[in-house]
C-alpha positions as CSV (number, residue, x, y, z in Angstrom):
1,M,-10.3,33.6,5.7
2,D,-7.3,32.7,3.5
3,I,-6.7,28.9,3.2
4,D,-3.9,27.4,1.0
5,L,-5.5,24.1,0.1
6,S,-2.2,22.8,-1.4
7,K,-0.8,22.6,2.2
8,F,-3.5,20.2,3.4
9,D,-2.8,16.6,4.1
10,V,-5.4,14.0,2.8
11,V,-7.0,14.2,6.3
12,A,-8.5,17.7,6.7
13,P,-7.2,19.6,9.8
14,L,-9.9,20.3,12.2
15,N,-8.6,23.7,13.4
16,N,-5.6,26.1,13.0
17,A,-3.5,24.2,15.6
18,H,-4.0,20.9,13.8
19,Y,-3.3,22.6,10.4
20,N,0.0,24.0,11.8
21,K,1.0,20.6,13.2
22,C,0.3,18.9,9.8
23,Y,2.2,21.5,7.9
24,E,5.2,21.3,10.1
25,L,5.3,17.5,9.9
26,N,5.0,17.6,6.1
27,L,8.0,19.9,5.9
28,D,10.2,17.2,7.5
29,I,9.9,14.8,4.6
30,S,10.6,14.6,0.9
31,T,7.7,14.4,-1.6
32,I,9.2,11.2,-3.0
33,P,11.7,8.7,-1.6
34,S,15.4,8.9,-2.5
35,K,16.4,7.8,-6.0
36,E,18.0,4.7,-4.6
37,I,14.9,3.7,-2.7
38,F,12.7,4.7,-5.7
39,N,14.6,2.4,-8.0
40,M,14.7,-0.5,-5.6
41,F,10.9,-0.5,-5.2
42,L,10.5,-0.5,-9.0
43,D,12.1,-3.9,-9.1
44,K,10.2,-6.4,-7.0
45,K,13.0,-9.0,-7.1
46,E,15.5,-6.5,-5.8
47,Y,13.4,-5.4,-2.8
48,L,12.4,-9.0,-2.0
49,T,16.1,-9.9,-1.9
50,F,16.9,-6.8,0.2
51,F,14.2,-7.5,2.9
52,K,15.2,-11.2,3.0
53,S,18.8,-10.2,3.7
54,K,17.4,-8.1,6.7
55,G,15.5,-11.0,8.1
56,L,12.0,-9.6,7.2
57,E,10.8,-12.3,4.8
58,R,8.0,-13.1,7.2
59,Y,6.2,-10.0,6.0
60,F,6.2,-11.2,2.4
61,P,4.7,-14.1,0.5
62,E,6.6,-17.4,0.3
63,Q,8.8,-17.4,-2.8
64,N,8.9,-20.4,-5.2
65,P,6.3,-22.4,-3.3
66,I,5.6,-26.0,-4.0
67,N,1.8,-26.0,-3.5
68,Y,-0.9,-24.4,-5.7
69,P,-2.4,-21.9,-6.3
70,K,0.6,-19.6,-7.1
71,I,1.1,-16.1,-8.3
72,I,3.3,-15.4,-11.2
73,K,4.4,-11.8,-11.9
74,P,7.1,-9.9,-13.7
75,A,9.9,-8.2,-11.6
76,K,8.9,-4.8,-13.0
77,G,5.5,-3.3,-13.9
78,D,2.5,-1.8,-12.2
79,H,-1.4,-1.9,-12.3
80,S,-1.1,-5.7,-12.1
81,D,0.3,-6.0,-15.6
82,G,1.4,-9.5,-16.3
83,V,0.3,-10.8,-12.8
84,M,-1.4,-14.2,-13.1
85,V,-2.9,-16.7,-10.7
86,V,-2.0,-20.3,-11.5
87,S,-4.1,-23.1,-9.9
88,E,-2.5,-26.1,-11.4
89,S,0.8,-27.3,-12.9
90,G,1.6,-26.8,-16.6
91,A,2.0,-23.0,-16.8
92,K,5.4,-21.3,-17.4
93,E,6.7,-20.1,-14.1
94,Q,8.8,-17.2,-15.2
95,G,9.6,-14.1,-13.3
96,I,8.6,-14.0,-9.6
97,V,6.7,-17.0,-8.4
98,E,5.1,-16.8,-4.9
99,E,2.3,-18.3,-2.9
100,Y,-1.3,-17.1,-3.4
101,L,-2.3,-15.1,-0.3
102,Y,-5.6,-15.8,1.3
103,G,-7.2,-13.2,3.5
104,V,-8.4,-9.6,3.3
105,E,-6.6,-7.3,1.0
106,Y,-5.6,-3.7,1.8
107,S,-4.0,-0.8,-0.1
108,S,-2.4,1.9,2.0
109,D,-1.0,5.2,0.8
110,I,1.4,6.4,3.4
111,I,3.4,9.5,4.2
112,F,6.5,8.1,5.9
113,S,9.3,9.8,7.8
114,K,12.4,7.9,8.7
115,D,12.5,9.9,12.0
116,K,8.8,9.8,12.9
117,G,7.4,6.7,11.2
118,I,4.0,6.8,9.6
119,I,2.8,10.4,9.6
120,S,-0.4,9.8,7.7
121,S,-2.1,6.9,5.9
122,Y,-5.1,6.5,3.6
123,T,-6.2,2.8,3.5
124,I,-8.7,0.9,1.4
125,R,-10.0,-2.5,2.3
126,Y,-11.0,-4.9,-0.5
127,P,-13.4,-7.8,0.0
128,E,-11.9,-11.2,0.3
129,T,-11.6,-13.1,-2.9
130,D,-13.0,-16.7,-3.3
131,I,-10.1,-18.6,-4.9
132,R,-12.6,-21.2,-6.2
133,K,-14.0,-18.6,-8.5
134,I,-10.7,-17.8,-10.1
135,D,-9.8,-19.5,-13.4
136,S,-6.2,-20.4,-13.9
137,G,-4.5,-17.7,-15.8
138,S,-6.8,-14.9,-14.7
139,R,-5.4,-11.4,-14.2
140,L,-5.9,-10.5,-10.5
141,W,-6.8,-6.9,-11.0
142,M,-10.1,-7.9,-12.6
143,L,-11.2,-9.5,-9.4
144,H,-11.6,-6.3,-7.5
145,T,-15.2,-5.1,-7.1
146,N,-16.8,-1.8,-6.0
147,R,-17.4,-3.2,-2.5
148,I,-14.4,-1.4,-1.0
149,Q,-14.2,0.2,2.4
150,Y,-12.1,3.1,3.7
151,V,-10.6,2.0,7.0
152,R,-8.1,3.1,9.7
153,L,-4.8,1.3,9.6
154,D,-4.7,-1.2,12.4
155,K,-2.0,-0.4,15.0
156,R,-0.4,-3.8,14.7
157,H,-0.3,-3.5,10.9
158,K,1.0,0.0,11.3
159,D,3.9,-1.2,13.5
160,Q,4.8,-4.0,11.1
161,I,4.8,-1.6,8.1
162,E,7.0,0.9,10.1
163,E,9.5,-1.9,10.7
164,V,9.7,-2.7,7.0
165,L,9.9,0.9,5.8
166,S,12.4,1.9,8.6
167,T,14.7,-0.9,7.6
168,A,14.7,0.4,4.0
169,N,15.3,4.0,5.3
170,V,12.3,5.3,3.4
171,N,11.4,8.9,3.6
172,G,8.5,10.1,1.5
173,L,5.3,8.9,-0.2
174,I,4.8,5.1,-0.4
175,N,2.0,2.8,-1.4
176,I,1.8,-0.7,0.2
177,N,-0.5,-3.5,-0.9
178,F,-0.9,-6.3,1.6
179,K,-3.1,-9.1,2.9
180,V,-4.0,-10.2,6.4
181,K,-5.5,-13.4,7.6
182,D,-7.1,-13.1,11.0
183,I,-6.2,-15.8,13.5
184,G,-9.0,-16.1,16.0
185,D,-9.5,-12.7,17.6
186,R,-5.9,-11.7,16.9
187,V,-5.0,-9.6,13.9
188,G,-2.6,-11.6,11.8
189,T,0.8,-10.7,10.3
190,I,0.7,-8.7,7.2
191,K,1.9,-10.2,3.9
192,I,3.1,-7.4,1.6
193,F,2.7,-8.3,-2.1
194,D,3.6,-5.0,-3.6
195,I,5.4,-1.8,-2.6
196,N,5.3,1.3,-4.8
197,P,7.4,4.5,-4.5
198,S,4.4,6.7,-5.0
199,W,0.7,6.8,-4.1
200,S,-1.9,4.8,-6.0
201,G,-4.0,6.3,-8.8
202,T,-7.1,5.6,-6.7
203,S,-6.0,7.9,-3.9
204,E,-5.2,10.7,-6.3
205,L,-8.8,10.6,-7.5
206,H,-10.2,10.6,-3.9
207,T,-7.7,13.3,-2.8
208,N,-9.1,15.5,-5.6
209,K,-12.6,14.9,-4.2
210,I,-11.4,15.8,-0.7
211,M,-9.8,19.0,-2.0
212,E,-13.1,19.9,-3.7
213,S,-14.9,19.3,-0.4
214,L,-12.4,21.5,1.4
215,S,-13.0,24.3,-1.1
216,L,-16.7,24.1,-0.6
217,L,-16.2,24.1,3.2
218,K,-13.9,27.2,2.9
219,D,-16.6,29.0,0.8
220,S,-19.3,28.2,3.3
221,V,-17.2,29.4,6.2
222,I,-16.5,32.7,4.4
223,A,-20.1,33.1,3.6
């Protein structure tokens, strides 16, 4: 049995028919978004301005809020470089200033087609952070713990993300970080605090593990 593991999506096909379907879908999209989209998502201020002009600011944190705590971050950068939480007045509010988002945090690596929407997603759920335990000036990436969960992207969240990415005419690999605050039994509106024109480093590591598992599975089937 000859299997080309490089053709597999991050979700292992269950049979030949599923494999063929995934392969055909992946042929329809680019590996990375267009250069225009790529550059826009590298500049947080630019994409926030773009989505506001399209009437989609409801999916993003409030900009330049009056109340504390606030998030201060540079317009460009990744891995939370320069991202700070400020719980009281007195700090320099340079760059992008937005509301601190309460709720559950998610990071979703997505294969998106402008014609078909979300083809595949790989989503991590982080535990909710207690803002009372955050010191003013703390870097947010340090707050993440190992208590993460791998979850299926909720349909309502999926629909909201598709609306955002379709508006930007995205086609390719995208990483979206967002928070959701549940309201009663309803799943709340997403609040996107970061969009990256590539997958996260975390998913690359886990994808390698998946590929290793597939290789072992292939060997066991052949044996």
